[in-house]
C-alpha positions, 0 to 999 in steps of 0.5 A: 786388455792390459794397460801400457804405459803411454809414451811420450810424442816424441819418443813415438816419432823417436820409434816410428822413424827407426822402423822400416817401410815394410814393418810400418805397412805391417802395422798400418795393416794390422790395424786396418784389420782391428777397425774392421773387426771393430766395426763389424762388432758395432753392427752386430751390437746396433743390431741386438739392441733395436732402439726406441724413444728410451735409448734414442731420440725417436719420438715414442709414438714410433715404437707402439707396434713394439710395445704390443710385441713386448707386452705379449712376450711379457705375458707369456713370461708372467704365466710361467711364474707362480700365480699372483695373489687374488686381491682382497684379504690373504688366507692366513692374514691377520685383520684389524678393524678400527674400535667402535665408537663407545657410546652415541650420545646424539642422534639426528633425523633428517628429512629431504627439503621439497621444492 
């Protein structure tokens, strides 16, 4: 949208006083049509985005049903993607291990105490 320079309030009133009644009615009707159009667009946008606990002041317990439905949709999207790697060491990965202790300097045998 193009920005129009702001007119002072006195200048706006002077312009409105110069307009005829028919012109004023035409302006009001045009603005009313624009308001109705914007209200319809606002309703469409509200319908498109459902409100849940993250987007409104609703408690989280109110969107339990929606979360399970979303989980089903997300799982179907994941199956379309490439498979996830299995846990554990992956093929081709160079592993690292701890270096052992050089030599054992002492050892001790432990037995349980019977009481």
